[in-house]
C-alpha atoms as a printed R data frame, in Angstrom:
    type eleno elety resid chain resno       x       y       z
1   ATOM     1    CA   MET     A     1  16.563  46.291  -1.896
2   ATOM     2    CA   ARG     A     2  17.435  44.128  -4.921
3   ATOM     3    CA   ASN     A     3  18.945  41.376  -2.816
4   ATOM     4    CA   ILE     A     4  15.932  41.175  -0.489
5   ATOM     5    CA   VAL     A     5  13.712  39.732  -3.237
6   ATOM     6    CA   ASN     A     6  16.394  37.188  -4.146
7   ATOM     7    CA   TRP     A     7  16.805  36.201  -0.510
8   ATOM     8    CA   VAL     A     8  13.013  35.828  -0.220
9   ATOM     9    CA   LEU     A     9  13.136  33.472  -3.225
10  ATOM    10    CA   ILE     A    10  15.892  31.411  -1.596
11  ATOM    11    CA   VAL     A    11  14.172  31.249   1.799
12  ATOM    12    CA   GLY     A    12  10.790  30.515   0.172
13  ATOM    13    CA   GLY     A    13  12.374  27.722  -1.830
14  ATOM    14    CA   GLY     A    14  13.918  26.316   1.340
15  ATOM    15    CA   ILE     A    15  10.529  26.391   3.057
16  ATOM    16    CA   PHE     A    16   8.987  24.458   0.170
17  ATOM    17    CA   ILE     A    17  11.753  21.844   0.342
18  ATOM    18    CA   VAL     A    18  11.407  21.461   4.124
19  ATOM    19    CA   ALA     A    19   7.606  21.192   3.759
20  ATOM    20    CA   GLU     A    20   8.097  18.360   1.261
21  ATOM    21    CA   VAL     A    21  10.365  16.531   3.684
22  ATOM    22    CA   LEU     A    22   7.923  17.012   6.560
23  ATOM    23    CA   LEU     A    23   5.014  15.772   4.426
24  ATOM    24    CA   GLY     A    24   6.978  12.659   3.500
25  ATOM    25    CA   ALA     A    25   6.880  13.265  -0.257
26  ATOM    26    CA   ALA     A    26   3.071  13.287  -0.168
27  ATOM    27    CA   THR     A    27   3.000  15.883  -2.947
28  ATOM    28    CA   GLY     A    28   5.009  13.695  -5.295
29  ATOM    29    CA   PHE     A    29   8.073  15.917  -4.911
30  ATOM    30    CA   ASP     A    30   6.266  18.931  -6.407
31  ATOM    31    CA   PHE     A    31   7.071  21.115  -3.390
32  ATOM    32    CA   ALA     A    32  10.715  20.081  -3.445
33  ATOM    33    CA   LEU     A    33  11.133  20.749  -7.151
34  ATOM    34    CA   MET     A    34   9.249  24.056  -7.068
35  ATOM    35    CA   GLY     A    35  11.300  25.051  -4.027
36  ATOM    36    CA   THR     A    36  14.458  24.187  -5.924
37  ATOM    37    CA   ALA     A    37  13.312  26.364  -8.850
38  ATOM    38    CA   LEU     A    38  12.734  29.288  -6.476
39  ATOM    39    CA   ALA     A    39  16.059  28.819  -4.692
40  ATOM    40    CA   ILE     A    40  18.058  28.542  -7.930
41  ATOM    41    CA   GLY     A    41  16.351  31.672  -9.252
42  ATOM    42    CA   GLY     A    42  17.224  33.501  -6.042
43  ATOM    43    CA   VAL     A    43  20.861  32.400  -6.240
44  ATOM    44    CA   LEU     A    44  21.098  33.505  -9.879
45  ATOM    45    CA   GLY     A    45  19.559  36.840  -8.885
46  ATOM    46    CA   LEU     A    46  22.222  37.257  -6.192
47  ATOM    47    CA   ILE     A    47  25.017  36.334  -8.602
48  ATOM    48    CA   PHE     A    48  23.849  38.887 -11.181
49  ATOM    49    CA   THR     A    49  22.676  41.340  -8.474
50  ATOM    50    CA   SER     A    50  19.362  41.683 -10.276
51  ATOM    51    CA   THR     A    51  15.848  41.197  -9.002
52  ATOM    52    CA   LYS     A    52  14.626  40.744 -12.578
53  ATOM    53    CA   VAL     A    53  17.086  37.877 -13.209
54  ATOM    54    CA   GLY     A    54  16.045  36.182  -9.968
55  ATOM    55    CA   LEU     A    55  12.325  36.473 -10.623
56  ATOM    56    CA   PHE     A    56  12.585  35.589 -14.311
57  ATOM    57    CA   SER     A    57  14.799  32.549 -13.743
58  ATOM    58    CA   SER     A    58  12.591  31.295 -10.893
59  ATOM    59    CA   GLY     A    59   9.520  31.651 -13.063
60  ATOM    60    CA   ALA     A    60  11.198  30.073 -16.089
61  ATOM    61    CA   LEU     A    61  12.450  27.085 -14.078
62  ATOM    62    CA   ALA     A    62   9.045  26.601 -12.438
63  ATOM    63    CA   PHE     A    63   7.337  26.789 -15.845
64  ATOM    64    CA   LEU     A    64   9.866  24.357 -17.330
65  ATOM    65    CA   TYR     A    65   9.208  21.923 -14.505
66  ATOM    66    CA   LEU     A    66   5.408  22.187 -14.691
67  ATOM    67    CA   ALA     A    67   5.113  22.206 -18.478
68  ATOM    68    CA   VAL     A    68   7.781  19.704 -19.475
69  ATOM    69    CA   LEU     A    69   9.531  17.801 -16.703
70  ATOM    70    CA   ARG     A    70   6.726  17.057 -14.250
71  ATOM    71    CA   ARG     A    71   5.131  14.242 -16.242
72  ATOM    72    CA   TRP     A    72   8.526  12.693 -17.044
73  ATOM    73    CA   ILE     A    73   9.728  12.864 -13.416
74  ATOM    74    CA   ARG     A    74   6.465  11.452 -12.058
75  ATOM    75    CA   SER     A    75   6.589   8.541 -14.487
76  ATOM    76    CA   ARG     A    76  10.037   7.707 -13.108
77  ATOM    77    CA   LEU     A    77   9.057   8.127  -9.440
78  ATOM    78    CA   ILE     A    78   5.682   6.422  -9.410
79  ATOM    79    CA   GLY     A    79   5.906   2.668  -9.827
80  ATOM    80    CA   ARG     A    80   4.376   1.139 -12.882
81  ATOM    81    CA   ASP     A    81   2.068  -1.834 -12.668
82  ATOM    82    CA   ARG     A    82   4.720  -4.493 -12.494
83  ATOM    83    CA   PRO     A    83   3.759  -8.001 -11.565
84  ATOM    84    CA   SER     A    84   5.101  -9.132  -8.228
85  ATOM    85    CA   ASN     A    85   6.987 -12.375  -7.870
86  ATOM    86    CA   VAL     A    86   3.761 -14.039  -6.768
87  ATOM    87    CA   ASP     A    87   1.875 -12.717  -9.812
88  ATOM    88    CA   ALA     A    88   4.581 -14.162 -12.044
89  ATOM    89    CA   LEU     A    89   3.719 -17.658 -10.755
90  ATOM    90    CA   ILE     A    90   0.113 -17.583 -11.943
91  ATOM    91    CA   GLY     A    91  -0.321 -19.581 -15.111
92  ATOM    92    CA   ARG     A    92   2.974 -21.458 -14.759
93  ATOM    93    CA   ARG     A    93   3.005 -25.219 -14.999
94  ATOM    94    CA   GLY     A    94   4.550 -27.512 -12.420
95  ATOM    95    CA   VAL     A    95   4.810 -31.197 -11.532
96  ATOM    96    CA   VAL     A    96   3.124 -32.731  -8.480
97  ATOM    97    CA   THR     A    97   5.728 -34.251  -6.154
98  ATOM    98    CA   THR     A    98   3.399 -35.135  -3.267
99  ATOM    99    CA   ARG     A    99  -0.232 -36.175  -3.843
100 ATOM   100    CA   ILE     A   100  -2.781 -33.327  -3.651
101 ATOM   101    CA   ALA     A   101  -6.397 -34.074  -2.655
102 ATOM   102    CA   SER     A   102  -9.469 -31.929  -1.904
103 ATOM   103    CA   HIS     A   103  -8.667 -31.286   1.757
104 ATOM   104    CA   ALA     A   104  -5.103 -32.577   1.814
105 ATOM   105    CA   PRO     A   105  -2.471 -30.201   0.459
106 ATOM   106    CA   GLY     A   106   0.578 -31.654  -1.216
107 ATOM   107    CA   ALA     A   107   3.640 -30.322  -2.995
108 ATOM   108    CA   VAL     A   108   4.453 -29.121  -6.491
109 ATOM   109    CA   LYS     A   109   7.817 -28.549  -8.120
110 ATOM   110    CA   LEU     A   110   7.756 -25.281 -10.053
111 ATOM   111    CA   GLY     A   111  11.026 -24.684 -11.845
112 ATOM   112    CA   ASP     A   112  13.736 -25.371  -9.264
113 ATOM   113    CA   GLU     A   113  11.487 -24.678  -6.273
114 ATOM   114    CA   LEU     A   114   9.245 -26.925  -4.235
115 ATOM   115    CA   TRP     A   115   5.930 -25.310  -3.207
116 ATOM   116    CA   ARG     A   116   3.068 -26.310  -0.942
117 ATOM   117    CA   ALA     A   117   0.015 -26.786  -3.160
118 ATOM   118    CA   ALA     A   118  -3.711 -27.299  -2.765
119 ATOM   119    CA   LEU     A   119  -6.726 -27.744  -5.000
120 ATOM   120    CA   PRO     A   120  -9.204 -24.856  -5.286
121 ATOM   121    CA   ASP     A   121 -12.466 -24.976  -3.339
122 ATOM   122    CA   GLY     A   122 -15.127 -26.651  -5.427
123 ATOM   123    CA   ALA     A   123 -12.592 -28.511  -7.557
124 ATOM   124    CA   ALA     A   124 -13.731 -31.652  -9.314
125 ATOM   125    CA   PRO     A   125 -13.470 -34.667  -7.033
126 ATOM   126    CA   GLY     A   126 -10.252 -36.571  -7.322
127 ATOM   127    CA   ALA     A   127  -6.648 -36.083  -6.484
128 ATOM   128    CA   ARG     A   128  -3.590 -35.065  -8.413
129 ATOM   129    CA   GLU     A   129  -1.007 -37.801  -8.179
130 ATOM   130    CA   ALA     A   130   2.770 -37.443  -8.114
131 ATOM   131    CA   GLY     A   131   4.137 -36.875 -11.602
132 ATOM   132    CA   GLU     A   132   1.002 -35.148 -12.946
133 ATOM   133    CA   GLU     A   133   1.367 -31.712 -14.477
134 ATOM   134    CA   VAL     A   134  -0.689 -28.884 -12.931
135 ATOM   135    CA   THR     A   135  -1.185 -25.167 -13.590
136 ATOM   136    CA   VAL     A   136  -1.016 -22.467 -10.894
137 ATOM   137    CA   GLU     A   137  -4.387 -20.751 -10.605
138 ATOM   138    CA   SER     A   138  -3.652 -18.429  -7.675
139 ATOM   139    CA   VAL     A   139  -1.498 -17.999  -4.586
140 ATOM   140    CA   GLU     A   140  -2.805 -17.886  -1.005
141 ATOM   141    CA   GLY     A   141  -0.023 -17.068   1.411
142 ATOM   142    CA   VAL     A   142   2.680 -19.659   0.722
143 ATOM   143    CA   THR     A   143   0.319 -22.161  -0.887
144 ATOM   144    CA   LEU     A   144  -0.181 -22.460  -4.629
145 ATOM   145    CA   ILE     A   145  -3.729 -23.178  -5.711
146 ATOM   146    CA   VAL     A   146  -3.430 -25.510  -8.704
147 ATOM   147    CA   ARG     A   147  -5.793 -27.110 -11.213
């Protein structure tokens, strides 16, 4: 009878892990980690041939995960607000290599790269001539919008 409870913990933990896989990590790995806590508790219960050890260790591991590790693990799994490569271009200064006019895109050298560039809608009349310095205002597809 003692081993039945431990086997239920192991099987229940396995079901939680499989559910996490089937859901595609939609729960943020909570099911997988809780299932692991149950399965480890069940294994420890089998090793010590004690239902109390299995239940206590499962509960302790689940509590440890929920109270302490969950926030830390989620902060590692969920991406922080990191700027993308495109976001890193905004605000950078470049040099016009090919004339840019209101409805005639040109080119800008930004660092070691040459980019297609255009003026923003509603920009002051006039063009940016080769050699002028411009600042990236935004990015639309593969075109830098400069001012």
